[in-house]
N, C-alpha and C positions, 0 to 999 in steps of 0.2 A: 504494500500500500504506500501511497505517497505520490510524488511527481516523477515522471520519467520522460526525458527528452532524448530522443535517439536520432542522431545524424540529421538534425534539422537545418535545412537551407531555406532562406526566404528571400525572394526578390519581389520588389514592388512593381506595379504595372509600368512605371516609367523606366524599368530596367535596373534601378539601383538595388544592389545586393546588400542586405542588412545582416543576414546570418549565413555563416559558411561552415556548416557541418558541426552544429553544437550538440554535444552530449552532456547531459546533466541528470543526476539522480538526487532527489531530496526525499529523505525518509519521512514517514509520518511523524509529526511532532518536532521535526528538526527546524532550526532557525538559521536562515542563510541570508547573508547580504550579497547583493549583486553590485559590484563596483566597476568603474571604468570611465573613460572620457566621454564627453558629448559625442554622439554619432557612433558610439561603439556597438549599438544594437540592443541596449538594455531594455528599453521600452518595447521594442519589437519582440524580444524574447518573452517578456511577461504577458504580452497580449496573446501569445500562443497558448498560455497555460489554461485559459478558459475558453478557447475557441473563437475569440474575437478575430484573430488572424489564423489562417491555415498554412501549414508548411508547404513550400514549393516542392520539397521532398523531405522525407524523414517522417517521424512519428512522435506524437505527444500523448501520453496517457496520464490520467488522474485517477488514483485509486482503482487502477486496472480498467478504467473507462477510456476508450479511444476518442479523442476530440474530433476525429474525422467521421465518427459515427453520428449521423444527424439525429438518430433516435436517442442517443445518450447525451446530446449537447445541453439540453435543459438541465439535466442532473449535474453535468460537469460545471455549468455556470452557477448552480446553487452551491456546489462544493468549493469552488474557487472564487472568492470575492476579491475584486480589485478596488483599492482606494486610490483615486487619482490625486495628483499633486494639488490641483485646484478644487477645493470642496464644492465650489459653485457649479462644477460639472455634474455633481450628484445631488445637490439640494435644490429642488425646484418647486416645492409645495409651500403653501402659506404658513404651515406650522411644522415644527420639529416632529410632532406626533405623526403627522401625515407622511412626512418624508420617510420616517423609520418604518411606518406601517406599509408603505407602498409595495415592497418586495414580498413580504408574507401574504398580503392580500392577493397578489397576483399568483401565489401558489394555490389559491382557492381555500385558504383556511377561514374558519368562521370568526366572527367578531371577537369572541372571547379569547381564542387562540392568538389572534393578531395582537390584541391588547397585551397579552402575556409576553409575546415576543418584544413588543415595544418597551415595556418596563424592564425586561431582562437586559436588552441591548443597551438602553440608556444608562441603567445602573452600572453596567460593565465599564462604561467609559466616563462615569462620574458626571453625567449630564441629565439625570432624572429631574432636576429642578427646572430644566428649560423645556419640558415637554410641550408646553402650550405657547412657547415663544416663536416669533418669526425668525427663521434662520438668518436672514440678512441683518437682524439686529444683534447678532452674536459676533464676538471677536473671531479672528482667523483661527486661533487655536481651538476655540469652542466649536466652530464650524467643522474643523478637521476631525474633532472627536465625534461629532454627530455623523459625519460621513462614514467614519469607522462603524458607528452603531447601525447605519443603514445596511451595511454588509453583515454585521454580526447577527442581525435579526433574521437572516436567512439560515443561520446555524451552519456556516461553512466548515469544511475540514482544513482549508488553506486560506490564509489571508495574505494578499499581495499588496504592498504599499509602495507607491511611486513618490520618492523624495518626501517622506513624511515630515521631516524637520525643516523644510525649506521655508524661509521668511518668517519663522516663528521667533518670538522673543525668548530669552532664556527660561522664563517661568513656564510659558506655554510648551516649550520644547521638553522641559523636565516633566510636566504633567502628562504629556502624550507618551513619553518613554515609560513612565510608571504604569500607565494604562496597558501598554503593549507588553510589558514585562509580566503583568499579572494575568494575562489571558491564558486560561488553562487549555491544554490538549489541542492546540492549534499548530499546524505547520505555518511558519512565518517566512515570507520572502520579502526582503526590504531592498528596493533599488535606491541607492543614495550616493551622493558625493561627500556626505558628512561622515568622515572616517571615525571620529569619536562616537557618533551615534551607532555606527556599524559595530564597533567594539562593545558598546554598552548592551546591545540587543541581540547580537548574532555571534555565536561561537565560531561559525564557519563563514568564510567569504569566498566568492568566485569573482574573478576579474575578467571582464570582456574587453576586447580590443579588436576593432575592425571585423566584428561579426564572429569572432572566435573566442573561446575560453582559453586564456593564456595562463591562468593561475587558479588554483583551488586549494585552500589551506586554512588552518585555524586562523581566525582574524587577528589574534594577538601576535602570532608568529609572523603573519604577513606585514602587519603594521610596524613590527620591530626591525624589518629588513629594509634598510635605506635603498639598496639597489633595486629591490622589487618595486618600492614606492616610486622611485624615479622613472 
């Protein structure tokens, strides 16, 4: 169980090649940072993990479900939740409650079950007090935690975060890190340029460069190696 990426190549319609034979295995419950320069293919890679993008060649499986199997895609997307860098890409309802309820309601759950998911998810990110507030009245750090809650309400097995600490002040950055550290039983994939954040949250890091994985090591070991960092 977990995530398995096997020989994945991806070329965009304009011919730009973003991934060049990526192999990656993330065990269930593991926490892995994805590091690398801009344009390395990090976002392209994570968008393959829940079938937003399909490999040009190669294969991606989530808990043994193939993302190329259209019949399995709905379940794949429930299991792998992506939290984008800009929370406004995910928050579009008049209230926090409605945003967090949106996914579970689309699963066909009844009102009581949806309400239970909303309370559970907001409590997990420390935002239960904001349930009836308008998302656009919240700070960036609060909106980012609500965006995490919208994904947690689906009860995923894997949480993928794209640059979770970007543009946060130190207090909000610390609050989000505490939330992510305390999430139980979830596989965590964190795309980040923030090396201290990677060290704080993820025991393992992989480094992408020009569409290839060029390093895969314990985060502390990788960050202690000046030559690797260069």
